[in-house]
VOBA-1610 file (N, C-alpha, C; in pm, whole numbers, padded with zeros to 5 digits, always signed):
BEGIN
Met+01203+03274+00400Met+01156+03143+00358Met+01269+03040+00369His+01390+03084+00335His+01506+02994+00346His+01525+02952+00492Asp+01513+03046+00585Asp+01530+03014+00728Asp+01422+02918+00776Val+01298+02938+00731Val+01188+02849+00771Val+01213+02709+00718Ala+01252+02700+00592Ala+01277+02569+00532Ala+01390+02496+00606Arg+01496+02568+00638Arg+01608+02506+00708Arg+01565+02459+00847Ala+01487+02541+00920Ala+01444+02504+01055Ala+01351+02383+01053Ala+01272+02370+00946Ala+01178+02258+00936Ala+01240+02136+00871Gly+01361+02149+00815Gly+01427+02038+00751Gly+01366+01999+00618Val+01319+02098+00542Val+01257+02070+00412Val+01317+02164+00308Ala+01283+02139+00183Ala+01327+02226+00075Ala+01248+02356+00079Ile+01307+02460+00016Ile+01241+02590+00014Ile+01106+02580-00057Ala+01099+02506-00164Ala+00973+02492-00236Ala+00868+02424-00149Thr+00912+02323-00074Thr+00819+02254+00016Thr+00765+02350+00122Ala+00853+02433+00179Ala+00811+02531+00278Ala+00711+02629+00218Ser+00738+02673+00096Ser+00648+02767+00030Ser+00510+02706+00010Tyr+00506+02583-00044Tyr+00378+02515-00065Tyr+00305+02494+00067Ala+00378+02455+00170Ala+00316+02427+00300Ala+00252+02553+00359Leu+00322+02666+00349Leu+00269+02790+00405Leu+00150+02841+00326Arg+00137+02796+00202Arg+00019+02834+00123Arg-00094+02733+00137Gly-00072+02629+00219Gly-00178+02531+00243Gly-00201+02436+00126Ser-00098+02409+00050Ser-00113+02322-00066Ser-00144+02178-00025Ala-00237+02118-00098Ala-00273+01979-00072Ala-00163+01882-00116Lys-00062+01932-00186Lys+00048+01847-00231Lys+00140+01807-00114Ile+00134+01882-00006Ile+00225+01859+00106Ile+00153+01782+00216Pro+00214+01675+00270Pro+00150+01599+00379Pro+00118+01690+00498Ala+00009+01657+00567Ala-00036+01741+00679Ala+00070+01754+00787Ala+00143+01646+00815Ala+00246+01651+00919Ala+00358+01747+00880Thr+00395+01745+00753Thr+00500+01836+00706Thr+00453+01981+00712Thr+00328+02004+00670Thr+00272+02140+00677Thr+00273+02191+00820Ala+00233+02106+00914Ala+00231+02147+01055Ala+00372+02180+01104Arg+00472+02101+01061Arg+00609+02125+01103Arg+00662+02258+01047Val+00629+02284+00921Val+00674+02408+00857Val+00608+02529+00924Arg+00479+02520+00950Arg+00410+02633+01011Arg+00457+02657+01154Ala+00489+02551+01224Ala+00543+02567+01360Ala+00678+02639+01355Ala+00761+02602+01257Ala+00890+02669+01242Ala+00871+02816+01206Ala+00775+02843+01118Ala+00749+02982+01077Ala+00703+03065+01196Glu+00616+03008+01278Glu+00567+03080+01396Glu+00680+03104+01496Arg+00763+03004+01513Arg+00874+03016+01608Arg+00973+03123+01564Leu+00995+03135+01435Leu+01090+03232+01382Leu+01028+03371+01360Gly+00896+03382+01382Gly+00830+03510+01360Gly+00816+03545+01213Tyr+00806+03443+01127Tyr+00795+03466+00983Tyr+00662+03533+00949Arg+00665+03636+00867Arg+00546+03701+00813Arg+00564+03717+00663Pro+00463+03685+00586Pro+00476+03700+00440Pro+00486+03846+00400Asn+00558+03872+00295Asn+00565+04006+00237Asn+00449+04019+00139Pro+00351+04106+00167Pro+00231+04109+00082Pro+00261+04148-00061Arg+00357+04238-00081Arg+00388+04275-00218Arg+00446+04156-00296Phe+00531+04079-00228Phe+00588+03962-00296Phe+00479+03859-00324Ala+00387+03840-00228Ala+00277+03745-00248Ala+00192+03786-00367Glu+00162+03918-00377Glu+00085+03966-00491Glu+00163+03948-00622Leu+00295+03973-00616Leu+00378+03955-00734Leu+00374+03810-00782Met+00394+03716-00689Met+00396+03574-00727Met+00258+03529-00776Ser+00152+03583-00714Ser+00018+03550-00760Ser-00003+03598-00903Ala+00044+03720-00932Ala+00032+03773-01067Ala+00116+03694-01166Val+00237+03653-01124Val+00323+03574-01212Val+00257+03442-01247Arg+00197+03376-01146Arg+00132+03247-01173Arg+00015+03262-01269Arg-00054+03377-01261Arg-00168+03400-01349Arg-00125+03460-01483Gly-00006+03517-01486Gly+00035+03590-01605Gly-00032+03726-01614Gly-00079+03779-01497Gly-00152+03906-01496Gly-00068+04018-01438Pro-00127+04138-01428Pro-00055+04254-01374Pro-00042+04247-01223Leu+00054+04320-01171Leu+00081+04321-01028Leu-00016+04412-00954Ala-00074+04360-00845Ala-00153+04444-00756Ala-00061+04506-00652Ser-00093+04628-00610Ser-00004+04697-00518Ser-00073+04724-00385Gly+00007+04756-00283Gly-00048+04795-00155Gly-00016+04697-00046Asp+00035+04748+00068Asp+00062+04661+00180Asp-00011+04710+00304Arg-00117+04791+00283Arg-00201+04838+00393Arg-00347+04813+00359Leu-00424+04791+00463Leu-00568+04775+00449Leu-00638+04883+00531Ala-00761+04915+00491Ala-00842+05012+00564Ala-00957+04940+00632Leu-00977+04969+00760Leu-01096+04926+00833Leu-01185+05050+00843Val-01296+05050+00770Val-01382+05168+00760Val-01508+05146+00842Trp-01533+05238+00936Trp-01655+05234+01016Trp-01761+05318+00944Pro-01868+05255+00893Pro-01966+05330+00812Pro-02055+05424+00893Glu-02067+05404+01024Glu-02154+05489+01105Glu-02080+05536+01229Thr-02132+05640+01290Thr-02072+05692+01412Thr-02110+05602+01528Ile-02010+05548+01598Ile-02036+05461+01711Ile-01946+05502+01828Val-01992+05467+01946Val-01910+05485+02065Val-01805+05375+02067Arg-01684+05411+02108Arg-01577+05312+02115Arg-01609+05213+02226Ser-01669+05102+02191Ser-01720+05004+02287Ser-01628+04881+02290Pro-01647+04794+02390Pro-01571+04667+02389Pro-01592+04587+02261Phe-01715+04591+02207Phe-01741+04521+02082Phe-01657+04579+01969Ala-01654+04713+01959Ala-01576+04776+01852Ala-01428+04744+01867Arg-01379+04745+01991Arg-01237+04712+02013Arg-01209+04567+01975Leu-01303+04477+02003Leu-01285+04336+01967Leu-01275+04319+01816Val-01364+04388+01743Val-01363+04382+01597Val-01231+04435+01542Ala-01192+04553+01590Ala-01069+04616+01539Ala-00946+04531+01570Glu-00942+04474+01690Glu-00826+04393+01727Glu-00819+04265+01644Gly-00934+04201+01623Gly-00934+04080+01541Gly-00888+04107+01399Ala-00934+04219+01342Ala-00894+04255+01206Ala-00745+04292+01200Arg-00699+04367+01300Arg-00559+04412+01300Arg-00462+04295+01311Ile-00491+04203+01405Ile-00401+04090+01425Ile-00393+04003+01300Arg-00510+03977+01237Arg-00506+03894+01117Arg-00432+03966+01005Ala-00454+04096+00989Ala-00384+04170+00884Ala-00233+04164+00906Glu-00188+04185+01029Glu-00045+04181+01057Glu+00013+04042+01037Thr-00064+03939+01073Thr-00018+03802+01051Thr+00002+03774+00903Arg-00082+03836+00821Arg-00072+03816+00676Arg+00026+03914+00611Gly+00090+04000+00690Gly+00190+04090+00636Gly+00140+04228+00599Tyr+00021+04266+00642Tyr-00037+04396+00610Tyr-00052+04480+00736Ala-00041+04611+00720Ala-00080+04703+00826Ala-00227+04737+00809Leu-00295+04770+00920Leu-00437+04803+00916Leu-00456+04943+00974Glu-00524+05028+00899Glu-00556+05164+00945Glu-00707+05179+00956Glu-00752+05245+01063Glu-00895+05266+01084Glu-00937+05404+01034Phe-01058+05410+00975Phe-01115+05534+00927Phe-01263+05537+00962Arg-01315+05657+00987Arg-01458+05674+01017Arg-01519+05764+00910Leu-01624+05715+00846Leu-01688+05793+00740Leu-01742+05925+00791Ser-01779+05930+00919Ser-01836+06053+00974Ser-01737+06169+00972Ala-01608+06139+00955Ala-01506+06243+00952Ala-01493+06308+00815Tyr-01569+06263+00716Tyr-01558+06313+00579Tyr-01694+06361+00530Arg-01691+06459+00444Arg-01817+06516+00394Arg-01898+06413+00317Arg-01830+06325+00250Arg-01898+06221+00171Arg-01809+06099+00165Pro-01868+05980+00150Pro-01787+05858+00143Pro-01686+05860+00030Gly-01724+05921-00083Gly-01633+05925-00197Gly-01503+05996-00167Arg-01509+06094-00076Arg-01386+06166-00040Arg-01288+06074+00029Leu-01337+05990+00121Leu-01249+05893+00186Leu-01192+05796+00084Ala-01274+05752-00010Ala-01225+05661-00114Ala-01112+05725-00194Glu-01125+05854-00224Glu-01020+05924-00298Glu-00890+05928-00217Ile-00901+05953-00087Ile-00783+05958-00001Ile-00716+05821+00006Leu-00796+05715+00021Leu-00739+05580+00027Leu-00666+05547-00103Ala-00729+05579-00216Ala-00667+05550-00346Ala-00536+05627-00361Ala-00534+05753-00318Ala-00414+05834-00329Ala-00301+05779-00243Arg-00336+05715-00133Arg-00235+05658-00043Arg-00199+05514-00081Gly-00257+05465-00188Gly-00224+05330-00233Gly-00293+05220-00155Ile-00399+05253-00082Ile-00474+05152-00005Ile-00591+05105-00091Arg-00583+04982-00135Arg-00686+04928-00226Arg-00770+04818-00162Gly-00739+04783-00038Gly-00817+04681+00032Gly-00896+04745+00144Val-01029+04727+00144Val-01117+04791+00241Val-01204+04687+00309Val-01201+04689+00442Val-01290+04607+00523Val-01390+04700+00589Phe-01518+04683+00560Phe-01620+04766+00622Phe-01662+04705+00755Ala-01653+04784+00861Ala-01686+04739+00996Ala-01836+04719+01010Pro-01881+04651+01116Pro-02024+04625+01132Pro-02107+04752+01144Val-02226+04748+01087Val-02327+04852+01104Val-02419+04807+01216Leu-02433+04888+01320Leu-02504+04845+01440Leu-02640+04909+01457Ala-02670+05016+01386Ala-02792+05090+01412Ala-02904+05064+01312Gln-02875+05000+01201Gln-02978+04980+01099Gln-02948+04856+01018Ala-03054+04802+00954Ala-03038+04679+00876Ala-02982+04708+00738Arg-03009+04828+00686Arg-02964+04862+00551Arg-02907+05003+00550Leu-02792+05020+00491Leu-02727+05149+00478Leu-02675+05161+00335Thr-02736+05249+00258Thr-02692+05269+00120Thr-02567+05357+00120Leu-02456+05299+00082Leu-02327+05368+00088Leu-02285+05412-00052Asp-02261+05540-00067Asp-02215+05596-00195Asp-02064+05577-00203Trp-02023+05470-00267Trp-01881+05432-00269Trp-01842+05388-00409Pro-01723+05426-00457Pro-01677+05381-00590Pro-01629+05236-00584Trp-01719+05144-00597Trp-01689+05003-00574Trp-01580+04949-00666Asp-01570+05000-00788Asp-01480+04941-00886Asp-01333+04951-00849Gly-01294+05043-00762Gly-01153+05067-00738Gly-01092+04989-00624Phe-01169+04904-00555Phe-01118+04843-00433Phe-01153+04695-00424Ala-01074+04622-00346Ala-01109+04488-00300Ala-01174+04506-00163Met-01292+04448-00141Met-01372+04483-00024Met-01442+04361+00037Ala-01475+04376+00164Ala-01560+04279+00232Ala-01626+04351+00350Val-01736+04295+00397Val-01814+04353+00506Val-01807+04260+00627Ile-01795+04321+00745Ile-01809+04246+00870Ile-01953+04262+00917Gly-02025+04151+00934Gly-02161+04160+00984Gly-02266+04139+00876Ser-02393+04152+00918Ser-02506+04115+00833Ser-02570+04232+00760Ala-02536+04355+00795Ala-02604+04470+00737Ala-02576+04482+00587Asp-02674+04535+00514Asp-02665+04555+00370Asp-02615+04696+00344Leu-02506+04709+00269Leu-02451+04841+00235Leu-02495+04889+00098Gly-02592+04821+00039Gly-02645+04864-00089Gly-02571+04809-00209Ala-02482+04711-00188Ala-02407+04649-00297Ala-02378+04504-00260Pro-02369+04416-00358Pro-02345+04273-00329Pro-02199+04246-00295Leu-02161+04272-00171Leu-02024+04253-00126Leu-02006+04119-00057Ser-01886+04067-00061Ser-01853+03949+00020Ser-01854+03990+00166Arg-01883+03894+00254Arg-01894+03929+00394Arg-01857+03811+00483Ala-01816+03845+00605Ala-01802+03749+00713Ala-01895+03796+00824Ala-01978+03706+00876Ala-02081+03749+00970Ala-02111+03640+01071His-02179+03680+01176His-02229+03586+01276His-02349+03512+01217His-02355+03381+01243His-02465+03297+01193His-02573+03292+01301His-02665+03387+01296His-02764+03402+01403His-02856+03280+01414Tyr-02895+03225+01301Tyr-02984+03108+01304Tyr-02917+02990+01375Glu-02794+02961+01334Glu-02724+02847+01393Glu-02691+02873+01540Ala-02665+02999+01576Ala-02637+03033+01715Ala-02758+03006+01804Met-02877+03045+01757Met-02998+03018+01835Met-03021+02868+01850Arg-02995+02794+01743Arg-03012+02649+01752Arg-02916+02590+01855Leu-02792+02635+01854Leu-02695+02587+01952Leu-02738+02622+02094Ala-02793+02743+02112Ala-02837+02786+02245Ala-02952+02698+02295Leu-03045+02666+02208Leu-03157+02581+02250Leu-03111+02439+02278Glu-03012+02392+02203Glu-02955+02260+02232Glu-02889+02259+02370Ala-02817+02367+02401Ala-02752+02376+02532Ala-02855+02379+02644Leu-02966+02450+02623Leu-03070+02457+02725Leu-03136+02320+02744Ala-03149+02244+02635Ala-03212+02113+02644Ala-03132+02017+02730Arg-03002+02044+02746Arg-02919+01961+02832Arg-02935+01996+02979Arg-03016+02096+03008Arg-03043+02136+03146Arg-03188+02101+03179Pro-03212+01990+03244Pro-03350+01945+03267Pro-03433+02039+03352Ala-03371+02132+03422Ala-03447+02223+03508Ala-03527+02325+03428Phe-03492+02344+03300Phe-03558+02446+03220Phe-03640+02382+03110Arg-03772+02403+03116Arg-03862+02343+03018Arg-03959+02444+02959Arg-03960+02568+03010Arg-04053+02668+02958Arg-03976+02796+02924Pro-03884+02789+02831Pro-03806+02909+02798Pro-03886+03008+02715Val-03851+03134+02728Val-03903+03239+02641Val-03784+03316+02585Ala-03810+03390+02478Ala-03706+03473+02417Ala-03761+03613+02395Val-03684+03713+02432Val-03718+03853+02407Val-03603+03913+02328Leu-03633+03959+02207Leu-03530+04006+02115Leu-03562+04147+02067Asp-03459+04226+02046Asp-03477+04357+01985Asp-03516+04339+01839Ala-03627+04402+01799Ala-03679+04381+01664Ala-03582+04429+01557Ala-03515+04543+01580Ala-03423+04596+01479Ala-03302+04506+01461Thr-03249+04454+01573Thr-03135+04364+01564Thr-03173+04235+01494Asn-03290+04182+01526Asn-03339+04061+01460Asn-03356+04082+01310Glu-03404+04201+01272Glu-03421+04231+01130Glu-03286+04241+01061Arg-03189+04306+01126Arg-03055+04317+01067Arg-02991+04180+01048Ala-03029+04085+01134Ala-02978+03947+01124Ala-03062+03863+01030His-03142+03929+00944His-03228+03860+00848His-03322+03762+00918Arg-03365+03800+01039Arg-03461+03723+01119Arg-03410+03582+01151Gly-03279+03568+01155Gly-03222+03436+01181Gly-03254+03385+01320Trp-03242+03471+01423Trp-03277+03429+01558Trp-03422+03383+01564Gln-03510+03466+01507Gln-03653+03436+01511Gln-03685+03305+01440Ala-03625+03284+01323Ala-03653+03163+01245Ala-03609+03038+01320Ala-03492+03040+01381Ala-03444+02922+01454Ala-03528+02897+01578Trp-03570+03004+01646Trp-03656+02986+01763Trp-03787+02917+01723Leu-03849+02964+01616Leu-03975+02905+01573Leu-03956+02761+01527Ala-03838+02729+01475Ala-03812+02594+01425Ala-03779+02495+01536Tyr-03715+02542+01645Tyr-03660+02449+01743Tyr-03711+02465+01886Ala-03789+02568+01915Ala-03827+02594+02054Ala-03955+02525+02097Gly-04011+02438+02012Gly-04127+02360+02054Gly-04258+02413+02000Pro-04368+02344+02032Pro-04499+02377+01972Pro-04552+02514+02012Leu-04510+02569+02125Leu-04558+02701+02169Leu-04454+02810+02142Ala-04367+02786+02048Ala-04256+02879+02024Ala-04306+03019+01990Ala-04406+03029+01906Ala-04454+03161+01864Ala-04507+03242+01982Glu-04578+03174+02073Glu-04634+03244+02190Glu-04527+03283+02290Arg-04412+03218+02285Arg-04306+03242+02383Arg-04194+03331+02328Leu-04222+03402+02221Leu-04124+03493+02161Leu-04183+03633+02156Arg-04105+03732+02201Arg-04146+03871+02187Arg-04034+03949+02119Leu-04073+04025+02016Leu-03984+04118+01949Leu-04021+04257+01997Ile-03925+04331+02055Ile-03954+04460+02115Ile-03862+04567+02059Asp-03900+04692+02083Asp-03820+04807+02041Asp-03741+04854+02162Thr-03608+04843+02156Thr-03526+04884+02270Thr-03459+05019+02249Ser-03498+05092+02144Ser-03438+05223+02121Ser-03477+05318+02235Pro-03392+05415+02267Pro-03420+05505+02381Pro-03553+05576+02367Gly-03634+05570+02472Gly-03761+05640+02475Gly-03876+05569+02410Ala-03851+05452+02349Ala-03959+05381+02280Ala-04032+05289+02377Ala-04161+05265+02348Ala-04234+05163+02422Ala-04184+05027+02378Pro-04196+04923+02463Pro-04142+04792+02426Pro-04194+04738+02294Asp-04321+04764+02262Asp-04377+04710+02139Asp-04376+04810+02025Gly-04298+04916+02037Gly-04285+05011+01928Gly-04326+05151+01968Pro-04279+05253+01896Pro-04305+05391+01933Pro-04449+05435+01915Ala-04529+05357+01841Ala-04668+05397+01819Ala-04755+05376+01942Arg-04709+05297+02038Arg-04786+05269+02158Arg-04724+05343+02276Ser-04806+05374+02375Ser-04753+05443+02491Ser-04662+05352+02570Ala-04566+05410+02638Ala-04473+05330+02718Ala-04548+05254+02826Ala-04645+05319+02890Ala-04718+05252+02998Ala-04793+05130+02945Arg-04861+05146+02831Arg-04935+05033+02774Arg-04839+04923+02730Gly-04725+04965+02669Gly-04629+04867+02624Gly-04571+04786+02739Phe-04536+04853+02847Phe-04481+04782+02963Phe-04586+04689+03025Arg-04711+04737+03031Arg-04815+04654+03090Arg-04837+04527+03008Asp-04841+04542+02877Asp-04858+04425+02790Asp-04741+04327+02805Leu-04620+04382+02815Leu-04503+04296+02829Leu-04507+04222+02962Thr-04548+04291+03068Thr-04558+04227+03200Thr-04666+04120+03201Asp-04779+04150+03138Asp-04888+04051+03130Asp-04842+03927+03055Trp-04770+03948+02945Trp-04720+03833+02867Trp-04624+03750+02951Trp-04536+03816+03023Trp-04439+03745+03106Trp-04510+03659+03212Gln-04609+03716+03277Gln-04681+03642+03380Gln-04761+03526+03321Ala-04821+03548+03204Ala-04898+03440+03142Ala-04808+03328+03093Ser-04687+03362+03049Ser-04594+03259+02999Ser-04534+03177+03113Ala-04523+03236+03232Ala-04462+03169+03348Ala-04331+03100+03308Pro-04234+03175+03253Pro-04112+03111+03203Pro-04019+03067+03315Asp-03943+02963+03286Asp-03837+02923+03379Asp-03698+02952+03322Ala-03692+03009+03201Ala-03565+03049+03139Ala-03592+03160+03040Leu-03495+03250+03025Leu-03510+03364+02936Leu-03386+03381+02849Phe-03409+03394+02719Phe-03303+03431+02625Phe-03322+03577+02586Val-03215+03655+02594Val-03215+03792+02542Val-03100+03806+02444Asp-03112+03906+02357Asp-03006+03926+02258Asp-02898+04021+02305Gly-02923+04094+02416Gly-02820+04185+02463Gly-02866+04267+02582Leu-02778+04357+02625Leu-02803+04436+02745Leu-02919+04533+02729Ala-02939+04588+02609Ala-03048+04683+02588Ala-03184+04615+02609Thr-03196+04492+02562Thr-03321+04417+02581Thr-03343+04388+02729Leu-03239+04349+02798Leu-03252+04321+02941Leu-03291+04448+03017Ala-03234+04563+02978Ala-03270+04689+03044Ala-03416+04723+03021Thr-03467+04695+02901Thr-03608+04721+02874Thr-03698+04634+02960Leu-03662+04508+02976Leu-03740+04420+03063Leu-03740+04471+03206Arg-03626+04515+03253Arg-03618+04566+03390Arg-03700+04694+03406Ser-03708+04774+03299Ser-03793+04894+03305Ser-03939+04857+03320Ala-03975+04739+03271Ala-04113+04691+03284Ala-04136+04618+03416Gly-04035+04614+03502Gly-04048+04547+03630Gly-04021+04399+03625Ile-03960+04352+03517Ile-03930+04210+03502Ile-03782+04187+03533Glu-03755+04108+03633Glu-03618+04078+03674Glu-03601+03927+03680Pro-03554+03865+03573Pro-03539+03719+03574Pro-03430+03677+03671Pro-03445+03564+03737Pro-03338+03515+03825Pro-03209+03495+03745Pro-03095+03530+03802Pro-02968+03515+03729Pro-02946+03374+03674Ala-02988+03272+03748Ala-02967+03135+03703Ala-03055+03098+03585Ala-03157+03181+03555Ala-03249+03151+03445Ala-03227+03241+03325Leu-03119+03322+03328Leu-03094+03418+03222Leu-02982+03370+03130Phe-03007+03380+02998Phe-02910+03339+02898Phe-02905+03446+02789Thr-02787+03465+02730Thr-02771+03570+02630Thr-02722+03514+02498Leu-02761+03582+02391Leu-02719+03542+02257Leu-02600+03625+02208Ser-02550+03713+02293Ser-02432+03794+02256Ser-02347+03813+02380Arg-02284+03706+02423Arg-02205+03707+02546Arg-02072+03779+02524Ala-02049+03883+02602Ala-01926+03960+02591Ala-01816+03894+02674Pro-01689+03918+02640Pro-01579+03864+02722Pro-01592+03910+02867Gly-01581+03816+02959Gly-01593+03848+03100Gly-01734+03849+03153Asp-01833+03834+03067Asp-01974+03832+03111Asp-02002+03701+03182Pro-02055+03704+03306Pro-02084+03579+03377Pro-02209+03509+03328Thr-02290+03575+03246Thr-02414+03516+03198Thr-02384+03409+03092Pro-02435+03287+03109Pro-02414+03184+03006Pro-02478+03226+02873Gly-02420+03180+02765Gly-02479+03211+02636Gly-02382+03194+02522Ile-02417+03254+02409Ile-02339+03243+02286Ile-02235+03355+02280Ala-02108+03317+02276Ala-02000+03411+02247Ala-01986+03419+02096Gln-02024+03531+02038Gln-02030+03542+01893Gln-01892+03539+01826Gly-01788+03578+01898Gly-01654+03570+01842Gly-01631+03664+01726Tyr-01666+03792+01743Tyr-01652+03885+01631Tyr-01507+03919+01598Asp-01414+03886+01686Asp-01274+03900+01647Asp-01239+03799+01538Ile-01295+03678+01550Ile-01274+03575+01447Ile-01345+03613+01319Val-01468+03665+01332Val-01543+03709+01214Val-01465+03818+01140Ala-01415+03916+01214Ala-01339+04025+01151Ala-01214+03973+01082Ala-01146+03877+01145Ala-01025+03820+01085Ala-01055+03757+00950His-01168+03689+00940His-01201+03624+00813His-01245+03726+00707Ala-01301+03838+00749Ala-01329+03944+00652Ala-01200+03998+00593Val-01098+04011+00677Val-00966+04052+00629Val-00913+03949+00528Asp-00929+03822+00558Asp-00885+03717+00464Asp-00953+03731+00329Leu-01082+03763+00330Leu-01155+03779+00204Leu-01095+03891+00119Val-01060+04001+00183Val-01004+04115+00110Val-00865+04081+00057Ile-00783+04019+00141Ile-00646+03985+00097Ile-00650+03886-00019Ala-00743+03792-00014Ala-00755+03696-00125Ala-00788+03768-00255Gln-00873+03868-00248Gln-00906+03945-00369Gln-00784+04023-00418Leu-00711+04084-00326Leu-00591+04159-00366Leu-00489+04069-00434Gln-00470+03951-00380Gln-00369+03862-00434Gln-00414+03797-00565Arg-00543+03802-00594Arg-00592+03759-00726Arg-00605+03879-00821Asn-00561+03996-00771Asn-00569+04120-00850Asn-00713+04151-00890Glu-00807+04125-00801Glu-00947+04151-00827Glu-00989+04282-00759Arg-01067+04361-00831Arg-01124+04485-00778Arg-01271+04489-00813Gly-01347+04563-00735Gly-01488+04580-00767Gly-01576+04476-00701Leu-01703+04476-00738Leu-01801+04387-00677Leu-01779+04244-00726Pro-01771+04148-00635Pro-01746+04009-00675Pro-01870+03946-00736Cys-01847+03850-00822Cys-01959+03778-00884Cys-01926+03629-00887Pro-01988+03551-00798Pro-02081+03594-00694Pro-02007+03635-00567Pro-02072+03712-00478Pro-02009+03744-00350Pro-02003+03621-00261Arg-01904+03617-00172Arg-01890+03506-00079Arg-01942+03546+00059Ser-02001+03451+00128Ser-02049+03474+00265Ser-01992+03368+00356Leu-01919+03410+00458Leu-01865+03320+00559Leu-01943+03345+00688Leu-02007+03242+00742Leu-02093+03255+00859Leu-02038+03173+00975Phe-02033+03235+01092Phe-01975+03173+01210Phe-02075+03175+01325Pro-02114+03059+01378Pro-02218+03055+01481Pro-02169+03092+01621Gly-02040+03107+01640Gly-01990+03129+01775Gly-01995+03000+01856Glu-01988+03011+01987Glu-01994+02893+02071Glu-02064+02923+02203Trp-02125+02819+02257Trp-02191+02831+02386Trp-02087+02832+02496Arg-02092+02934+02581Arg-01994+02946+02689Arg-02066+02963+02824Glu-02012+02899+02925Glu-02067+02912+03060Glu-01961+02953+03161Asp-01833+02954+03121Asp-01726+02984+03215Asp-01704+03135+03227
//
């Protein structure tokens, strides 16, 4: 801190306040201090930050300089998973913490992992996104940890979370399409399970902003392996035929999909939208398809911030009330 203050030409107290984002310090001074800190490679000591937080409150010291990123379900190591882990790791290191990854599937029960984390002095837990279901009841000793969730899934407890804002993302996507006069009859095909996990945010925004025929131009389908497009209760042949009939009747000039699984299902039905008319609501890095880049590295970073804030306030257990940080991502075409 002394080195940062000297490099920025301010007092040590001023540097400390600036790095904590205090409103007492002018914005220009804060920017100068933070630039000096970045140039010098300054990283806060989490134990000292917790100590000073406890001193200011007159409370006990919270311990631990490591965080756990816990994957609640078994997933394939995908680009999405790597993006989440990298976003969480970088933010943790920037804040002075190490981040360790754990998979619940490696333990007989969730409580066993919690016991191991507690024994190792890890009291901050970030739960990674749940991708296969909207609700997962997790048997976890909530009282012993500072926690937050990445994503929209419900883990069976009122936890703070950082998540993608699906409703606002769909609204942004429709606004972007409106700036393209060539497209006036868009349709949307969404995976029903993903839409449900997002609390029907995509569906709600589509119905609100896609025009008077929005309901007729939206299809929710089942993209799980082996399922018919409209659900497992119907035959695949009938499901594909109905989907093809709907596509032909809609005569769309633009298509929104929520991801690659939905696009694969459409192609299985013989529907191949022109590349120039295809847009996605979950654009991956390097994907040439225009659409919404959800930015889950940013989402994960803010989940880490939520946990660190709880640690530095010496808070454990379920928050009252829980906080929700929602990020709509951005429309990208490059």
